[in-house]
C-alpha positions as CSV (number, residue, x, y, z in Angstrom):
1,M,-117.8,53.0,-89.8
2,E,-115.7,50.7,-91.9
3,H,-118.8,48.9,-93.1
4,L,-120.5,52.1,-94.1
5,A,-117.4,52.9,-96.3
6,K,-117.6,49.6,-98.0
7,V,-121.3,50.2,-98.8
8,L,-120.8,53.6,-100.0
9,I,-117.9,52.6,-102.3
10,I,-120.1,49.8,-103.8
11,C,-123.0,52.1,-104.3
12,A,-120.8,54.8,-105.9
13,V,-119.4,52.2,-108.4
14,L,-122.8,50.9,-109.3
15,G,-124.1,54.5,-109.6
16,F,-121.2,55.2,-111.9
17,F,-122.2,52.4,-114.2
18,A,-125.8,53.5,-114.1
19,F,-124.7,57.1,-115.0
20,I,-122.6,55.9,-117.9
21,T,-125.4,53.8,-119.3
22,W,-127.9,56.7,-119.0
23,I,-125.5,59.1,-120.8
24,A,-125.0,56.6,-123.6
25,S,-128.8,56.2,-124.1
26,Q,-129.3,60.0,-124.4
27,N,-127.0,60.6,-127.4
28,L,-129.7,60.5,-130.1
29,P,-132.3,63.3,-130.6
30,D,-135.9,62.4,-131.0
31,R,-136.0,61.8,-134.7
32,K,-139.8,61.9,-135.0
33,K,-139.9,65.4,-133.5
34,V,-137.1,66.6,-135.9
35,A,-139.0,65.2,-138.9
36,F,-142.1,66.9,-137.7
37,D,-140.5,70.2,-137.3
38,A,-138.8,70.0,-140.8
39,Q,-142.2,69.2,-142.3
40,K,-143.9,72.1,-140.5
41,L,-141.1,74.5,-141.6
42,L,-141.5,73.3,-145.2
43,L,-145.3,73.8,-145.1
44,D,-144.9,77.3,-143.7
45,K,-142.4,78.2,-146.4
46,F,-144.9,77.8,-149.3
47,Q,-147.9,80.2,-149.7
48,S,-150.1,77.6,-151.4
49,A,-150.6,73.9,-152.0
50,E,-149.8,74.5,-155.7
51,E,-146.4,75.9,-154.9
52,L,-145.6,73.0,-152.6
53,N,-146.8,70.4,-155.2
54,K,-144.6,72.1,-157.8
55,F,-141.6,71.9,-155.6
56,L,-142.2,68.2,-154.6
57,S,-142.4,67.4,-158.4
58,T,-138.9,68.6,-158.9
59,E,-135.7,66.6,-158.4
60,A,-134.9,68.5,-155.2
61,G,-138.4,67.9,-153.9
62,K,-138.0,64.1,-154.5
63,K,-134.7,64.0,-152.7
64,L,-136.2,65.9,-149.8
65,V,-139.0,63.3,-149.5
66,E,-136.6,60.4,-149.7
67,G,-134.5,62.1,-147.0
68,L,-137.5,62.2,-144.7
69,G,-138.0,58.5,-145.0
70,G,-139.6,58.0,-148.3
71,N,-143.2,58.8,-147.4
72,G,-142.6,62.1,-145.5
73,G,-142.3,60.3,-142.1
74,A,-139.4,60.2,-139.7
75,P,-136.3,58.8,-141.3
76,A,-135.5,55.4,-140.3
77,F,-132.4,55.3,-138.0
78,K,-130.2,52.5,-138.8
79,S,-127.7,51.7,-136.0
80,H,-124.6,49.8,-136.9
81,P,-124.8,46.1,-135.9
82,L,-121.7,46.4,-133.9
83,A,-122.7,49.5,-131.9
84,A,-124.3,47.5,-129.0
85,I,-121.3,45.1,-128.9
86,L,-118.9,48.1,-128.8
87,A,-120.8,49.6,-126.0
88,L,-120.6,46.3,-124.0
89,V,-116.9,46.1,-124.6
90,V,-116.3,49.7,-123.5
91,L,-118.3,49.3,-120.3
92,G,-116.6,45.9,-119.6
93,F,-113.1,47.2,-120.0
94,T,-114.0,50.3,-117.9
95,G,-115.3,48.1,-115.1
96,I,-112.2,45.8,-115.3
97,G,-110.0,48.8,-115.1
98,L,-111.9,50.1,-112.1
99,G,-111.8,46.6,-110.5
100,V,-108.1,46.3,-111.0
101,T,-107.6,49.7,-109.4
102,F,-109.5,48.6,-106.3
103,L,-107.5,45.4,-106.3
104,L,-104.2,47.4,-106.5
105,L,-105.4,49.6,-103.7
106,A,-106.2,46.6,-101.5
107,K,-102.8,45.0,-102.3
108,F,-100.3,47.8,-102.1
109,N,-101.9,50.1,-99.6
110,E,-102.9,47.2,-97.3
111,Q,-106.5,48.2,-97.4
112,P,-108.5,44.9,-97.4
113,D,-111.8,46.9,-97.5
114,M,-111.0,47.5,-101.2
115,L,-111.2,43.9,-102.1
116,A,-115.0,43.6,-102.0
117,P,-115.6,46.6,-104.4
118,A,-112.9,45.0,-106.7
119,I,-114.8,41.7,-106.9
120,V,-118.2,43.5,-107.2
121,V,-117.0,45.5,-110.2
122,T,-114.8,43.0,-111.9
123,I,-117.1,40.0,-112.1
124,P,-120.0,41.9,-113.8
125,S,-117.5,43.6,-116.2
126,L,-116.2,40.1,-117.1
127,G,-119.9,39.2,-117.8
128,L,-120.2,42.2,-120.1
129,L,-117.2,41.1,-122.0
130,I,-118.5,37.5,-122.3
131,G,-121.9,38.9,-123.4
132,A,-120.2,41.0,-126.1
133,A,-118.3,38.0,-127.4
134,V,-121.4,35.8,-127.5
135,S,-123.3,38.6,-129.2
136,Y,-120.6,39.0,-131.8
137,H,-120.4,35.4,-132.4
138,L,-124.2,35.0,-132.9
139,K,-124.6,38.1,-135.1
140,K,-121.7,36.8,-137.3
141,K,-123.3,33.2,-137.4
142,W,-126.7,34.7,-138.3
143,G,-125.2,36.8,-141.1
144,L,-126.0,40.1,-139.4
145,L,-122.5,41.5,-139.8
146,K,-122.2,41.7,-143.5
147,R,-119.7,44.3,-145.0
148,E,-121.4,47.1,-147.0
149,P,-119.5,48.4,-149.9
150,A,-117.9,51.8,-149.4
151,A,-120.0,54.8,-150.6
152,P,-118.5,56.5,-153.6
153,E,-116.7,59.7,-152.7
154,A,-118.5,62.9,-153.8
């Protein structure tokens, strides 16, 4: 029975990390669908091609086309170069916190069964932090982390 508890704890921890990763990957809407819906609504708004052509020749029409990606396609999504590094750091520190919690349970509650999950969670979490540090170093070395000037306030 004790071995089953160890296996369940390890599976729960790994499932937690998988769930967090899945949630993080679901945060952006499908941009192509959003752009397609916007284009469809725009075409439905005008009665004829001439009206649409007149609108697109105005300054507001040009801004709309630029906002849709320049050629009317889906707007390009530019993620910040530090976004992936930040995700690795957050997951790494979350795992280390969970591992330390298991270690404290093993130490102070005299439950040696918690030592295995502590090791299983802490070592990969350290790997995530090392990966984040290496990624940051390489991106900085390759010039991918350039500061962009602040946008003027409107």
